[in-house]
N, C-alpha and C positions, 0 to 999 in steps of 0.2 A: 509382673509379666508372666503370662502362661506360655512359656516357650514350648512345652510339650504339645499344646493345642496348635500352636503355630506350625510346628514341624509336621503335624498331621495334615494341616490345611495345605502346606506347600507340597507334600507328597501326593496329595489328592490331585493337584494340578501340575505335577511333574516339574516342580520348581524348587526342589529341596537343596539344590546347589547354592541358593541364596544365603544359606547358613553355613557354608563351607568354612568360613573364617571366624565363626562365632567364638570359639574357645580362645582365640588370640586377641579379642577385643577388650578394651577397657570398659568399665561399668557405664561410663557416659556414652561410649560408642555403641554398646549393646542397646541402651535405651533408645538411642537415635535410630538404629537399624530396625528395632522392634516396631517403633512407631511408623517408620517408613513402610515396612512390609505389611503391617496391619491396615494401612490406608488403601491398599490395592484391592480392587474387586477382580479377583483372578479369573472368574468365569467370564466377566465382561471383556477384559483385555485380551484373553485368549480367543474369544469370539471375534474381536476386531482383527487379531492376527490371522486367524483362519480365513476371514473374508479378504484380507490383503493378499494372502498367498494365492487365493483363487483369482484375484484380479491380475496378479502377475502373470498367471498362465494365459490370460487373454490380451496381454499388451500388444501382441503382434497382429491382432485382428484389425483390419482396416475398416473404416466406416463410410467409405466414399459413396456407396450406393444409397446410403441413408441420409446424406447431407442435403440441407436446403438453406439458402441464404435468408437473411432477415427480411420479412415482408416490407415493401417500400413504404407502406403507410406508417410504419413504426421506425423508420430510418431517417435520421436528419443529419445535417452537416453544417458546420460553422462556415465552410467556404461556399456552400451552395444555397444557403438561406440568405435572403435579402436583409438589408439593414432594418427595414420595418419589422420583419419577422423576429430578428434577433432582439430588437428593442422590446417587442411584445413579450418575448420569453423573459427578458431581463426584468421588466416591470412586474411581471407575475411573480418571479422568484423573490424580488426585493419586497414585495407586499407580504409574502409569507414570512420572510425574515422579520419584518417590522411587527408582525403579529405574534412573534415568538413561537412559531409553529415549526421551526427547522432546527434540527440538531446535527452534530457532526460526530462521527465515530472514527477514531484513528486506530489502525491495526499496528501495534508496536511491540509485539511479543518476541520478535527475533533478537538474536544476540550479535549480529554483525560480524560473524566469524570470517567471512570472505573479505570484509573490509579491513580486518585486522585490528579492530578496536576492542577494548575490554570493557566497554560501557554501551548503553543503548544507543542505537543509530541516531535517534532524534537529538542527542546531545552532541552530535558531530559538527565540527567547524570545518567546512570545505575550503576555507582560505579566502573568503570574501573580505574586502577592505574593512567592513564593519565587524567582522568576525562573528556575525550572527549565526547561531546554530539552526538546524532544521526546525527544532521545536519553536525557537523564537520567530523565525520567518512565518511559520504556520499560525502561531498565536496572533501575530500582528495582522495577518490577513483576515482572521476572524474579526478583530477589532475594526479594521477598515471596512469590511463589507457590512458590518452592523451600522457604521457611520453612514455609508451610502444608502442603506435602507431608510434611515432616519431622514436624511436629506431628501430622499425621494418621496416619502410618505408623511413625514412629520411625526411618525410614531417610533419610539425607541424600543426595538425588540432585542431579545437576548438569544444568542446561539450557544447552548451548552455544548461543551467539548468533552466527549467520553473517550478515554484513552485506554485501550486494552493492552495491558502489559502481561508479563509472565512471571513465574517464580524468579527467573534470572534478571528481570529488568524492573520489577515493581519498586523495590526500595530505593534504588539509585534514581529512578525517574521521579519519584515523589520528592526526594531530597533536592533534586535539581530544580524542580518547579518552585519549591518553597524558597530556595536560595535566591531565585530570581523574581520573587514576588509575582509568580504566575504571568510574567511578561505583560502586565497591565490588565489582565483579565481578573474577574472576581474569583476568589478561591472556590466558592460554592458552585461555580459554573465550569470548573475543571475537575472532572470526576474520573478517578483512576480505578480500574478493576482488573482482575487477573483471569487469564484463560486457564483451562484445564491442562494438566501435565499428564503424559502417558509414559509408561515404561518403554525403554528401547528393547528390541528383541534381536537375538541372533537369527540367522536365516533358517535355523531348524527349530525355532520356537522357544528358545530359552531367554528369560529376562536377563538383561546384562547388569552386572554389578560394576559401577564406576570406581568405587573404592571398596575395601572390605566391609564398610559400614554404610554404604550409600548406593541405592539403585540408580542406574543411569536413566534419566528421564528427559523428555523433550516436549515443548509446547505442541498441542494437538492441531497445529496449522491455523491459518487465518480463518478457516471455516469453523474453528472452535468458538468463534464469536457467538454463535446462536445458543450453544449450551451455556456459555458464560453470561449472556444477557439474562437468562433465566435464573441461574444460580446466584448471581451477584446482586440481583435486584435492579439492574439497570433498565430492564424493560418496564418495570413498575415505575421507575423514576421518569422515564419517557412519558408514560401515561399520566402520571401525576402532574407533569409540567404541560400537559396538553400538546405535546409535540406530535405533528402529523407526518412529517417527512424527515428522513435522515440522509446525509451524505456519508458514505463509507469509503475509506481510502487507506493506502499503505504509507508508512512514514517516510520512505526513502525517496520520494519524488520531489525534488527541489522546486519544480515548477507547478505543483498542484495548486488549483484554485479552490480554496476552502469554501464550501457551501455556494458553489458557482451559481449565481442567479439565473444565468442562461440555461444551464443544464437542468436546474430545478424547474424552471418555467416550461421547458420542452417536455419533460416527463409528466408534469402536472397537466399540461394541455392534452397530452396523449391519454391521460387517465389510466396510467399503468401502475401495477403494484411494485414494479422494479425497473431499473434502467441501467445501462452500461455506457460509460464514456469510453470511446475507442480511438485508436489512430490507424490510419491506412497502413497496411503492411508495406514495408519498403521494397520487398522483392519476394517472389514466391516461396523461397526456401528459408525465409526469416523464421527463426525458432521462437515464435510467439503463439499463444493460443488464439483461436479464432472464435468469435461469438457468432453462433448460427443456430440452426435447428437440426436435430437428428430424429428422424421419424416423427416429426411434428412437435418435438419437445425442445425447448430452449436449453442450450448448454454451451460450454466453452470446449472446443475440440483442440487438442494439442497437435502440433505439426506432425509428430511421429505417428499419429493415428490416421493420416490420409496419405495417398500415393502422390508422387510428384506430378502426375498427370492432372489430378484434381487440384493440387496446389497452384498449378499454372493456368487453370481454366480462367478465361476472361469473358467479360460482358461485351456487347457490341461497341461500347464506348472505349474499350481497351483496358478498363480497370479490372483488377482481379475479382472474380466472382465471390471468393471467400477471403475478404481483405480486412475484415473488422478486427484488428489486433487488440486483444484484451490488455488493459493497463491497470487493472484492479482499482477501478474508480467507479463507484456505484451509487445508485439512488434506490431507496426503499421507502414505501409507506410503512408507518408504524403498525397499521392494521395487518399488513402482510407479515411483518416480523412477529406479531403476536401469534399468527397462525403457524408460522414455521417453528417458533420456540415451544409453543404449548401443544402442538399436535403432530408435527412432522420431522422434528430434528432427528429422531431416532432412525429415520429412513436414509439419512445421509451416510454415505460410505467413506471409509478411510482410504487414502491413497498411500502408496509405498514410496518412501524416499530412502534410497540406499546411501548410507553414510559411514564415515570413519568415526566410530564411537569408542572413546576411551573405556578400557575395561581392565579388571584385575587378572593377574595370572595366578597360577597355583600357589605362589609364594606370597600373594597379597600385594604385589607391586602393580601400580597402575601403568598400563601400556597404552601408548598413543599410536594406533595403527596407521600405516601409510596407504592402505587400500580399504575400500568399504568392507566392513565386517558385520554389519547388521542393518536393521531398518528402523526408521522413525515413522510413525503412523500419523498421517495428516488429513484433515478435511480442508476443502477450499471454500472460500467465501462465496464464490459464484456457483457452487453446487446447488444452491436453492433456486436457480433459474428454472429448474425443471418443474417447480411448483407454481410458476407464474402463468396465468392465463394469457397475458401479453407482456412483451418486453420492449422497451424503447431503447434504441441505440443511437447515440449522439457522437458523431465523428468530429474530432478536433485535430488541429495541426500539431504534429509531434514536436516541432521546434518551439511551439508556444506553451505546451502543457505537459510534456513528458520527458523527463531526464532522470532515470533512477540511479541511485547511489548504491552499488552492490559490491564493487571490487576495489582493492587498494590500487593506488597509482602504479603504473607499469602494465596493467591489464589493457586489453584492446579497447574496452568500452566500459561505461557505467562506473567511472571512477570519480574521485573528488575533483580532479582537473576537468573532466568533461562536464560534470554538473556545474561547476563554477563558470566555465566558458559558455555553457548554454544559457545560464541566467544573464550573463553579460550581453549575450547576443540578443536575447529578448528585450532587455532594457535599452539597448541601443536603438532597437526598432521603435520602442515607445517614444524615445526622445526625438527621433527623426520624424515620426508621425505627428508629433506635437509642434514641429517647426524648428527644432534645434539641429545643429550641425556639429560634426566633429572635425577637429583640425589636428594635424600632426605637430610635433615639437617645432618643426621649421615653418609652421604656419600654413601648410598646404591642406586643402579640404580633403578629408577622408571620404572616398566615394561611397555612395549609398548602394550597398549590394542587396539585391532583391532576395527575400527569403526563399523564393523558389529555387535559388541556387544552393540551398542547403540540402537538396536531395543528394543521396550518395552517388558516387561514381560507379561505373561498371565494375572496376576492379574491386571496390569495397563490397559491392553486392556479391560478387563471385566468392570473395573471401569471408563473407558473413561478418564484416566489421561494422562498427558503429554507423548508424544511419543519420546521426546529427552532423551538421557542419556549422561552425560558427560564422557569423557575418564578417568579423574582423578580429582575429584573435589578439591583435596588438592593442585594441581599445578595451580598457577596463571601465565598465559602467554599472553602477549599482544604485537602484532606486528603492528606498525603504517602502515596505508594504504599508506603513502608516501614512505615507504620502500618496500612494497610488496602488489600487488593487490590481488593475489590468490596463494601465496606461492612461486612465482618465485623469482629468484635472491638471495636466502638466503644462498646458499652454502658457499660463501666466509665469511659469518658472523658466521655460526653455525657448519659447517661440522667438525666432530671430536672433538667438544667441549662438555663440560658438564655444565649444568645449574641448579641452585638451585632456587626454587620459592621464591619470585616473579621474573618473567623474563619480562623485557620491552625492546623491540627492536625498536629503533627509526631511522629515516633517518638522515643522516649527517646534512642536513639543519636544522632539529629540534634541534639537539644537539648544533649546532652553536648558535641558538637563546636562548639556555638554557631551551628548552622545555622538555628535558629528556635525559637519558643516551643512549649511543650506545649499 
């Protein structure tokens, strides 16, 4: 170890405090810290920090006068498209899947701090009767949509599943999948890779020490995907497999449709390099980003960047003008990703996330602050929209496709309880649509409550509370993804039958293994 040269390098970049506890470290700790500090490109990360500070100065600037809604030619909706159109999109998507031209990329680098778990969010059990985790539900949806593609075309395609982890989640995620035999997927088609980690900074530009021998680091945001695709060889793997289209999504949405054939077909028919699946904003002040154009360039604009007057602006039909709520669910062509990764990734800017970051005090003790004391620098996956010549936006029903898991139970929304109940709600509707009915313990028919009644009340809107409402919270209904991807094929199992809660519908293969009842 050339500690003298390291001290000089740190002094050059005004980071000499990182060796403040050097003399009190063991030989092992010194070796670990030396390796940690030598791995940092100080000029690069200081440049990122400077750019972030400049962006903070502009956060109060409103962009109202520059906003434009998505052009109608590139805007579609599951509720306004007819059955024939939806079927055409689905057939197109299933054909691509059967030809092994579709891949799925999962963004799973976060630690689930707000959820309160000490392991990756994908391993979380929200309390379903089956006790399936998010990872298992998603793996089984991939299996099922592959089966649907084969049934539809006669060809057996493969959807490779690329899972972006971080330093914090890689080892445990890998062990979890091995323990569960990749939930029925082939090991070679489940590819884990790590995103880049960046040092955390104080507000005045000092890199934070988490312990006397360790720099505080954080994943570089879900927009770190593009750098990771290049550095990890994943982009090359996509090319080697002749993948043409990818579906990118975040791990915490329990209702996510893996490689949704309808969404794929819509984007392919529109011949766009990228697409965004969105939900209609529940009310003007809902704190979600909006997919739109700014000065003719596609991007996601946060609620804080526009005035209330613009947020409340409506079209002649009464719908909000800027209502395309972003849910981090995207389509990309591999050709577009190649351009981003190899030519334009360096143009993406980091965003500031003010956080409570553990740090050491003068005595070398780690302090856990109660208020934000520094920043993490992040890129967003949708930041690449600015590079797209065209962007397709597909609007889906929130109650059908979006229920994020972010907070521990006790919070107002996005909890294990709300995620679980929203899945029950969706599956109840699947059963009812297929001709089944639910009865109470005393034999009374449970009324069919229209999904339109799931829109939030005025009081909830005013208070900014959750926009989901379950159909009937007393009815527990879970359908295995291996049995049905989106409600299809249930008629032979449920038509004309009455069910009493709890209702668990499993695939024959699961019942044969003893995983659950039919």
